[in-house]
C-alpha positions in Angstrom: 0.1 0.4 0.1 2.9 2.6 1.1 4.9 1.6 -2.6 1.3 3.1 -4.4 1.1 5.9 -2.3 5.0 7.1 -3.0 3.8 6.7 -7.0 1.1 8.6 -6.6 3.1 11.5 -4.9 6.0 11.1 -7.0 3.0 11.2 -9.8 1.7 14.5 -8.8 5.5 16.3 -7.5 6.0 15.2 -11.7 2.5 16.7 -12.9 2.7 19.6 -10.6 6.5 20.5 -12.0 5.5 20.4 -15.4 2.5 22.7 -15.1 4.5 25.2 -13.0 7.0 24.8 -16.4 4.1 25.3 -18.6 2.7 28.4 -16.7 6.2 30.2 -16.5 6.6 29.6 -20.5 3.6 31.2 -20.8 3.9 34.0 -18.4 7.7 34.7 -19.7 6.5 33.8 -23.5 7.7 31.7 -26.0 11.2 30.3 -25.8 13.5 31.9 -28.7 15.6 29.4 -30.7 19.1 30.2 -31.4 20.1 31.0 -34.9 22.2 27.7 -35.1 19.1 26.2 -34.1 17.1 28.1 -36.8 19.5 27.0 -39.4 18.3 23.1 -40.3 14.8 24.8 -39.6 15.1 26.9 -42.2 16.6 24.4 -44.3 14.1 21.9 -44.2 11.7 24.7 -44.5 13.5 24.8 -48.0 12.7 21.6 -48.9 9.1 21.8 -49.2 7.5 21.7 -52.7 6.1 25.3 -52.6 8.1 26.6 -49.1 6.2 28.8 -46.3 9.4 30.6 -44.7 7.2 30.9 -41.0 9.0 28.6 -39.0 11.7 30.4 -37.9 11.4 31.4 -34.3 14.6 33.9 -34.6 15.2 37.0 -36.9 14.1 36.1 -40.4 17.6 38.2 -42.0 19.6 36.8 -39.3 19.1 33.2 -40.1 18.8 33.7 -44.0 22.6 35.2 -43.5 24.1 32.3 -41.5 23.0 29.8 -43.7 24.4 31.8 -46.6 27.6 31.4 -45.1 27.1 28.1 -44.0 26.4 26.9 -47.8 29.9 28.4 -48.7 32.0 27.4 -45.9 33.8 24.2 -46.6 33.7 23.2 -42.4 29.9 23.5 -42.9 27.8 20.3 -42.1 25.1 21.6 -45.0 25.8 21.6 -48.6 23.1 21.7 -51.3 20.7 19.8 -52.2 18.0 19.8 -55.4 15.4 20.7 -52.8 16.8 23.6 -51.6 17.9 25.3 -54.4 14.5 24.7 -55.7 13.7 26.2 -52.8 15.8 29.2 -53.0 14.3 30.0 -56.5 10.4 30.2 -55.5 11.6 31.9 -52.2 13.4 34.5 -54.3 10.0 34.7 -56.4 7.9 35.0 -53.9 9.9 37.8 -52.8 9.8 39.8 -55.9 6.3 40.1 -56.5 5.1 40.2 -52.8 3.2 42.9 -51.3 3.1 44.2 -47.7 1.8 47.1 -46.1 5.7 47.4 -44.2 8.3 48.2 -46.9 11.4 48.5 -44.8 10.6 44.4 -43.1 10.3 43.6 -46.9 13.2 45.6 -47.9 15.1 43.8 -45.0 13.8 40.6 -46.3 14.3 40.3 -49.8 18.1 41.5 -49.6 18.0 38.4 -47.0 16.8 36.0 -49.7 19.0 37.8 -52.7 21.8 37.2 -50.2 21.4 33.4 -49.7 20.8 32.9 -53.9 23.7 35.2 -54.2 25.9 32.6 -52.0 23.7 29.0 -53.9 24.1 30.9 -57.7 27.3 32.5 -57.4 29.9 31.7 -54.5 28.8 28.0 -54.7 30.0 27.8 -58.2 33.3 30.7 -57.7 34.8 27.9 -54.6 34.0 25.0 -57.1 35.9 26.9 -59.4 38.8 28.1 -57.6 39.0 24.0 -56.0 38.0 22.6 -59.6 41.3 19.9 -59.4 40.2 19.2 -55.9 37.3 16.8 -56.1 36.6 16.2 -52.4 35.9 20.2 -52.0 34.1 19.9 -54.9 31.8 17.0 -54.0 31.5 19.1 -50.4 30.5 22.4 -51.7 27.4 20.6 -54.1 26.2 17.9 -51.1 23.7 15.9 -53.0 22.8 18.5 -55.6 22.8 17.0 -59.1 20.9 19.9 -61.4 18.6 18.6 -64.0 18.3 14.9 -63.6 16.8 14.1 -66.7 19.4 15.7 -68.5 22.6 14.6 -66.1 21.7 10.5 -67.1 23.7 12.0 -70.7 26.6 13.2 -69.2 26.7 10.5 -67.0 26.7 7.7 -69.4 29.2 9.9 -72.1 31.7 9.4 -68.7 30.7 5.8 -68.3 31.4 4.9 -71.6 34.7 6.7 -71.4 33.6 9.9 -73.6 35.2 13.0 -72.6 31.7 15.4 -72.3 34.0 18.2 -72.6 36.5 18.0 -75.2 37.9 19.9 -77.5 35.8 19.4 -80.5 32.5 20.6 -78.3 34.6 24.2 -77.5 35.2 24.5 -81.2 32.4 24.0 -81.8 31.1 26.3 -79.9 33.4 29.0 -81.1 32.6 28.6 -84.5 28.7 29.2 -83.5 29.6 32.2 -81.4 31.0 32.8 -84.3 28.3 32.6 -86.8 25.5 34.9 -85.7 26.4 38.6 -84.6 24.2 41.1 -85.6 25.6 44.4 -83.9 22.5 45.8 -82.3 22.1 46.1 -78.7 19.6 44.0 -77.2 17.3 44.4 -74.1 18.7 43.6 -70.7 15.9 42.0 -69.6 13.9 40.5 -72.3 15.2 38.0 -74.1 15.5 34.4 -73.1 19.0 32.1 -73.4 19.2 29.0 -76.2 21.1 25.7 -74.9 24.4 27.1 -75.6 25.0 30.4 -74.6 28.6 31.0 -76.1 26.1 30.3 -79.7 25.0 33.5 -78.9 28.5 35.8 -77.6 28.9 37.6 -81.2 25.5 38.9 -81.1 25.7 39.5 -77.3 23.5 38.8 -74.6 20.4 37.8 -73.7 19.3 36.9 -70.2 18.0 33.7 -68.7 15.0 34.5 -66.4 13.1 31.3 -66.8 12.9 29.0 -63.8 11.9 25.4 -63.8 11.2 24.1 -60.2 10.9 20.2 -61.1 12.8 17.7 -59.9 12.1 14.7 -61.3 11.3 11.8 -58.5 12.9 12.2 -55.3 16.1 10.3 -54.2 14.4 9.5 -51.0 11.1 7.9 -50.0 8.3 10.0 -49.4 7.2 9.8 -45.6 3.6 11.0 -44.6 5.3 12.8 -41.3 7.8 14.5 -40.3 10.2 12.2 -38.4 13.6 12.7 -37.0 15.0 9.3 -37.5 17.7 8.3 -39.7 14.8 7.6 -42.8 14.2 11.5 -42.6 14.3 12.3 -45.6 14.4 16.1 -44.9 16.9 15.8 -42.8 19.0 18.8 -43.6 22.5 17.0 -42.9 21.5 14.1 -44.7 20.5 16.1 -47.8 24.1 17.7 -47.4 25.6 15.1 -47.5 28.4 14.6 -50.2 27.8 12.0 -53.3 31.2 9.9 -52.9 30.7 8.6 -56.4 30.3 12.5 -58.3 32.5 12.7 -60.9 33.7 15.5 -62.6 32.1 15.8 -65.3 28.9 15.6 -63.3 30.1 18.1 -61.0 30.5 20.6 -63.8 27.1 20.4 -65.2 25.8 20.9 -61.2 27.5 24.0 -61.9 25.9 24.7 -65.0 22.7 24.2 -64.0 23.1 26.4 -60.7 24.4 29.5 -62.9 21.7 29.3 -65.3 19.5 30.4 -62.3 21.7 33.2 -61.6 19.8 36.1 -63.1 19.5 40.2 -61.9 15.7 40.1 -61.6 17.0 37.5 -58.6 19.8 39.3 -56.9 18.8 42.8 -57.4 18.5 44.2 -53.6 21.6 43.5 -53.4 22.8 46.7 -55.7 21.0 48.6 -53.4 23.2 48.6 -51.1 26.2 50.4 -49.1 29.2 50.5 -51.7 30.9 48.9 -49.5 28.9 45.7 -49.8 28.0 46.4 -53.6 31.9 46.2 -54.4 32.0 42.3 -52.7 29.3 41.3 -54.8 31.0 42.9 -58.3 34.0 41.5 -57.1 33.2 38.1 -56.4 30.8 38.2 -59.9 33.8 39.1 -61.9 36.0 36.4 -60.1 33.2 34.2 -61.2 33.8 35.2 -64.7 37.4 35.3 -65.6 37.4 31.6 -63.8 34.5 30.5 -66.3 36.2 32.0 -69.4 40.1 31.6 -68.4 42.0 30.0 -71.7 43.2 26.4 -72.0 46.1 25.3 -72.4 46.9 24.5 -76.2 49.0 21.6 -74.5 46.3 20.3 -72.5 44.2 18.2 -74.6 43.3 15.1 -72.4 42.5 17.4 -69.6 39.1 18.1 -68.2 37.6 22.0 -69.4 35.1 23.9 -67.4 34.6 26.2 -70.3 32.9 23.7 -72.6 31.0 22.0 -69.5 29.3 25.1 -68.7 28.7 26.6 -72.2 25.3 26.8 -71.9 25.2 29.5 -68.4 29.0 30.6 -68.7 28.1 34.0 -69.4 25.1 34.6 -66.8 27.8 35.8 -64.4 28.6 38.8 -67.4 24.8 39.5 -68.1 23.7 39.9 -64.2 27.2 42.5 -63.9 25.8 44.2 -66.9 22.5 44.4 -66.0 23.3 46.0 -63.0 24.9 48.6 -64.7 22.6 49.3 -66.9 19.3 49.6 -64.4 21.6 51.6 -61.8 22.6 54.3 -64.3 19.1 54.5 -66.3 17.6 54.3 -62.6 19.9 56.9 -61.4 20.6 55.2 -58.4 23.2 56.5 -55.9 25.6 53.1 -56.7 26.8 55.3 -59.1 30.6 53.2 -60.7 28.7 50.4 -62.1 29.2 50.5 -65.4 32.9 51.5 -65.0 33.1 48.1 -63.1 31.3 46.2 -65.8 33.7 48.4 -68.8 36.8 47.2 -66.1 35.7 43.3 -66.4 35.1 43.9 -70.4 39.0 45.4 -71.0 40.3 42.4 -68.8 38.9 40.2 -70.8 40.0 41.3 -74.0 43.7 41.5 -72.9 43.3 37.8 -71.9 44.1 36.5 -75.3 47.4 38.7 -75.6 48.5 37.3 -71.9 47.7 34.1 -72.6 50.2 33.9 -75.9 52.7 35.5 -73.4 52.6 32.9 -70.9 52.4 29.6 -73.4 53.9 31.1 -76.3 57.4 29.4 -74.9 55.6 26.2 -74.8 53.9 25.2 -77.8 56.0 23.4 -80.2 56.8 25.0 -83.5 55.2 22.6 -85.6 51.8 22.8 -83.9 49.2 25.6 -85.6 48.8 28.9 -84.7 46.3 29.1 -81.7 42.5 30.3 -81.7 41.1 33.6 -80.5 40.7 33.1 -76.7 36.8 32.4 -76.5 37.3 35.4 -72.9 38.9 37.5 -76.0 35.4 37.2 -78.1 32.9 37.7 -75.3 35.0 41.0 -74.0 34.6 42.7 -78.3 31.2 41.2 -78.5 30.1 42.7 -75.2 31.7 45.6 -75.3 30.1 46.4 -78.8 26.9 45.7 -77.6 27.3 48.1 -74.8 28.6 50.9 -77.3 25.4 50.5 -78.9 23.6 51.1 -75.5 25.7 54.1 -74.8 23.8 56.7 -74.8 23.4 56.3 -71.0 27.1 56.3 -70.6 28.6 58.3 -73.0 31.7 59.9 -71.4 32.7 56.8 -69.7 32.6 54.2 -72.3 34.4 56.6 -74.6 37.1 56.8 -72.0 37.0 52.7 -72.0 37.5 52.1 -75.4 40.1 54.5 -75.6 41.6 52.7 -72.7 41.0 49.1 -74.1 42.8 50.6 -77.6 45.7 48.2 -77.3 44.3 45.5 -76.9 41.6 45.7 -79.2 43.7 46.1 -81.9 45.4 42.9 -81.3 42.3 41.4 -80.7 41.1 42.2 -84.4 45.3 41.6 -86.0 44.3 37.5 -84.6 41.1 37.5 -85.8 41.0 38.5 -88.8 41.6 35.7 -90.7 38.9 33.4 -89.0 36.1 36.1 -87.6 36.3 38.9 -90.5 32.8 39.5 -91.0 31.9 39.4 -87.2 34.8 41.9 -86.2 33.8 44.4 -88.4 29.8 44.1 -87.5 31.7 44.5 -83.7 33.4 47.6 -84.7 30.4 49.9 -86.2 29.2 50.7 -82.5 32.7 52.0 -81.3 33.3 53.9 -84.4 30.0 55.5 -84.6 30.7 55.9 -80.3 33.9 57.9 -81.1 32.4 59.8 -84.3 29.4 60.7 -82.8 28.2 59.9 -86.2 25.5 56.6 -86.9 23.8 55.1 -90.2 20.8 57.4 -89.4 22.0 60.5 -88.2 24.8 62.7 -86.7 25.1 63.2 -83.4 27.0 66.1 -81.7 29.7 65.0 -79.0 32.3 67.2 -77.2 35.2 66.7 -79.3 38.2 64.7 -77.8 41.6 64.5 -79.2 42.6 61.5 -77.6 40.8 60.0 -79.8 42.5 59.9 -83.1 45.8 59.7 -80.9 45.0 56.5 -79.3 43.3 55.1 -82.8 46.5 55.9 -84.5 49.3 55.3 -82.0 47.9 51.9 -81.0 47.5 50.3 -84.5 43.4 49.8 -84.2 43.1 52.3 -87.8 45.6 50.0 -89.2 44.3 46.7 -88.3 40.6 47.9 -89.0 42.2 49.1 -92.8 43.5 46.0 -93.8 40.5 43.6 -92.4 37.6 46.3 -93.9 39.4 47.1 -97.2 40.2 43.7 -98.3 38.7 41.4 -100.4 34.6 41.8 -101.4 34.1 45.5 -100.7 29.9 45.3 -101.6 29.6 42.6 -98.1 31.0 45.5 -95.7 28.9 49.4 -96.1 27.9 49.6 -92.6 31.5 49.3 -92.1 32.1 52.2 -94.4 30.0 54.3 -93.0 31.3 54.0 -89.8 34.8 54.7 -91.6 33.5 57.4 -93.3 31.5 58.7 -89.6 34.6 58.8 -88.3 36.9 60.2 -90.9 34.3 63.2 -91.0 34.6 63.7 -86.9 38.7 63.8 -87.3 39.3 65.2 -90.8 43.2 66.5 -90.2 44.1 63.1 -88.7 42.0 60.0 -89.0 40.6 61.4 -92.2 44.3 62.3 -93.8 45.4 58.9 -92.9 43.0 57.2 -94.7 42.8 58.9 -97.4 46.2 57.9 -97.8 45.5 54.0 -97.6 46.1 52.4 -100.5 42.7 50.7 -101.2 40.9 53.5 -100.4 41.0 54.6 -103.6 39.2 51.2 -104.4 36.4 51.9 -102.0 35.8 55.0 -103.5 35.8 53.9 -107.0 33.5 51.0 -105.3 30.7 53.6 -105.0 29.7 54.4 -108.7 26.6 55.6 -109.8 24.4 53.9 -112.8 20.9 54.3 -114.2 19.9 51.7 -111.6 21.5 52.7 -108.6 18.6 53.2 -105.5 18.4 56.2 -103.9 20.7 54.5 -100.8 23.5 53.8 -103.6 23.5 57.5 -104.4 23.8 58.4 -100.8 26.8 56.4 -100.0 28.5 57.6 -104.1 27.5 61.3 -102.3 29.5 60.9 -99.3 32.4 58.9 -100.4 33.3 60.6 -103.9 32.8 63.9 -101.5 35.3 62.3 -99.2 37.6 61.8 -101.8 37.7 65.1 -103.4 38.3 67.0 -100.1 41.6 64.6 -99.5 42.6 64.4 -102.7 44.7 67.8 -104.0 46.9 68.1 -106.9 50.3 66.7 -104.7 48.5 63.6 -104.3 47.0 62.8 -107.3 50.6 63.0 -109.1 52.8 61.2 -106.4 52.4 58.1 -104.4 51.7 58.0 -101.0 54.1 58.8 -99.2 53.4 55.8 -96.6 54.6 52.6 -97.2 51.9 49.9 -96.5 53.1 46.9 -96.8 50.2 44.1 -97.3 49.3 40.9 -99.0 46.1 42.7 -101.0 49.0 45.1 -102.6 51.5 42.7 -103.7 48.7 40.3 -104.7 46.4 42.6 -107.2 47.8 45.4 -109.6 48.0 49.1 -108.1 45.0 51.2 -109.8 46.0 54.9 -110.8 45.7 57.4 -108.6 42.3 58.8 -107.4 42.0 62.0 -108.8 39.8 65.2 -107.6 37.6 65.3 -111.0 36.7 61.9 -111.0 35.5 62.4 -107.5 33.5 65.3 -108.6 32.1 63.8 -111.9 30.6 61.0 -110.2 29.1 62.9 -106.6 27.5 65.1 -108.7 26.0 62.7 -110.7 25.2 60.7 -108.2 23.8 64.1 -106.6 21.8 64.7 -109.4 20.3 60.8 -109.9 19.1 60.7 -105.9 16.9 64.2 -106.6 15.7 62.8 -109.5 14.1 59.7 -108.1 12.6 61.8 -105.0 11.0 63.9 -108.0 9.8 60.8 -109.6 8.7 59.0 -106.1 6.8 62.2 -105.3 4.9 62.4 -108.4 3.8 58.7 -107.9 3.4 59.1 -104.3 -0.5 58.7 -104.6 -0.1 55.4 -105.9 3.1 54.2 -103.8 3.5 56.1 -100.8 6.2 53.1 -99.3 8.7 53.8 -102.5 8.4 58.2 -101.5 9.2 57.7 -98.1 12.2 55.7 -98.7 13.5 58.3 -101.1 12.8 60.9 -98.7 14.0 59.1 -95.9 17.7 58.8 -97.3 17.5 62.6 -98.7 17.0 64.3 -95.6 19.7 61.3 -93.7 22.2 62.9 -96.6 21.5 65.8 -95.3 22.3 65.3 -92.0 25.8 64.5 -92.9 26.8 66.8 -95.9 25.6 69.5 -93.1 28.4 68.4 -90.8 30.3 71.4 -89.9 33.8 69.8 -90.7 32.8 68.7 -94.6 29.4 71.5 -95.5 32.3 73.8 -96.9 33.0 71.3 -99.5 29.9 70.1 -99.8 28.2 73.5 -101.0 30.6 73.3 -103.6 30.0 70.0 -104.6 26.6 69.7 -104.9 24.0 72.0 -107.7 21.7 74.4 -106.0 19.5 74.0 -108.8 18.6 70.4 -108.2 16.8 71.6 -105.0 14.6 73.5 -107.2 13.9 71.1 -109.7 12.9 69.0 -107.2 10.4 72.4 -105.4 9.2 72.7 -109.3 7.9 69.3 -109.0 6.7 69.5 -105.8 4.3 72.5 -106.6 3.0 71.2 -110.0 1.4 67.8 -107.8 -2.0 68.7 -106.7 -2.7 69.0 -102.9 -4.8 66.3 -101.8 -7.2 66.5 -99.4 -6.1 66.6 -95.8 -7.5 63.3 -94.1 -9.9 63.1 -91.4 -8.4 61.4 -88.3 -9.8 57.9 -87.4 -10.9 57.3 -83.4 -8.5 54.9 -81.6 -9.6 51.6 -81.4 -9.9 49.8 -78.3 -6.3 47.6 -79.1 -4.6 50.7 -79.5 -5.4 52.9 -76.8 -4.2 49.7 -74.1 -0.9 49.8 -75.9 0.3 52.8 -74.5 -1.4 55.1 -76.3 -2.8 58.9 -74.9 -6.0 57.5 -73.1 -7.0 61.1 -73.3 -6.2 61.5 -77.2 -9.3 60.4 -79.1 -8.1 60.7 -82.7 -5.2 59.6 -84.4 -2.8 60.5 -87.4 -2.5 57.7 -89.7 1.2 56.2 -90.3 1.9 57.8 -93.9 -0.4 59.3 -96.4 -0.1 61.2 -99.7 -0.4 64.5 -97.9 1.9 63.6 -95.3 4.7 63.0 -97.3 4.3 65.6 -99.7 4.3 67.8 -96.6 8.0 66.2 -95.6 9.0 66.8 -98.9 8.7 70.7 -98.2 10.5 70.5 -95.2 13.6 69.0 -96.5 13.8 71.4 -99.5 13.7 73.8 -96.9 16.4 72.3 -95.0 18.4 71.9 -98.0 17.8 75.2 -98.9 18.8 77.1 -95.9 21.7 74.8 -96.1 22.9 76.5 -99.6 22.5 80.0 -98.2 25.0 79.3 -95.7 22.3 79.4 -92.7 22.5 75.2 -92.1 24.7 73.1 -90.2 24.6 74.8 -87.2 25.7 72.9 -83.8 22.2 71.7 -83.9 22.8 69.3 -86.8 26.6 68.6 -86.6 
């Protein structure tokens, strides 16, 4: 009986103690978990298909930062897994789309999530690149993460069969593909998607991979109906973080490529609004990752694995992130000024890679080996710089300074790539030449004169390389380059202009732009400009004597020397082209009521020519070259055309109102009518009339 009483007393004492503890906890509030306890809870929460992060009792930002540090530490028990990576992607998307009244809390959470994404998609790949020769360290950072399992099977089969999935043939194929697509046009920083082979788009320059793929395939561990902290717990963070001892290097490289494909400016945007010190840390890591991914392979290491080929799908994503950060920081006029300079410094470094690589391996290359190809890093640098120059309205002066500083490396790249990538090179340099001259294909802009430009072009040998590449071979395929060269010569007439005029093939270029009875308005404009250039730079001494500069080129040795170009020859062709252009304009105006498109195209070219001939440096010469009477002939034809009735404005349809049209504007103007074409012709005639009276060619048209 006494034993039962003792047991009852013990039970009541224990029960009372538990009640007291519960009451104390209720009075004191919930027990706050430490950061160390919250990290695995956060990891576990991220592993759900649609993670809801509300289970950590410690400060959310602190815990996320702690997990970020753990994932990039070589001594941490936590590493990546497929479910964790998908959870980070999902959380990043939710962060950008979330709406909350507490903007401060939202910004803090967004920054914390962006830091976690940066650790996963940038820092981990960087650590792996820096430890690529240590497979144990690579396995540690990747944990159980495999990337896209369905595509990974192919890579595993290749490795198992003894085929190197990243051999030289594939890198050569990538370089060939990237050399086939240059458009020379600036591409939107965030609206484009990436193809399966990013290197294939290097010459066409940049896109931004913003697609998210949250699928994982079959889970590696059997699903459980409830959470169990047991050995078979499939959500145990340490179990998911356990390295795969059978992971091969080819598999690791593919996994890194899968991580990089998820890196984008949209995911990491909150990081670039932080302090200058923090932003510099992030951009430094991005720069190091870019250089690691694009480092040149040794020409003697044909049998060694090379990360560049294995990661060609995502090799440029870090560069795109840095580029987009620079673009948006300038367009939004954020406080973080200088990101454009950081991006341009990276491009300059990439341009210099090839020359440094040749100096490093030049002595080790056997004499019997073929000439090594241009390093991919320098191709990327040239193409990316070309694209940036096409968008240079947001950063003109800093970009000009950067191009001047990189002129020696540009000259080296042009020389090295002239045999294999001639057409791509010419398209690449067009935006740069237009930036340096301020003269685009559409019109002549006004930019502050910079005497350093002409000096750098001559001293670096860049201009000479351009002439050797651009004026050799078939001249009919490089008309856009010719126009950019004309603009550069006009912008710097006493230095670049004279240098170009004395180049032996320039006379063949001028003679290429002849006029026939079938010449189009566009061809007539080119003939006026180049024959006007020849007339300006030809005088009695240069016409009768050989050039003072001796040019030793293969083209000059292989073909007979053509006779010198004369002023009379240039004058005759220029006036003939001008007369025919005015006749084509007059003829198109007479039939404008039947063919508005042809009339509009003719006026486009006529107006475009005015922009160029009114440039201050050449306008006095074109006053003498062009016949003013042709303007009066066009005006006479125009006055004889019956005046069409002014068209009534049509009401806006609903779809057009939704497409960005002012909702208050209930009427719209037709895109092209006979009345508008004739009105435009009168305006252009007035411009030319003022030009010949010496009242045009002001700073607004320079």
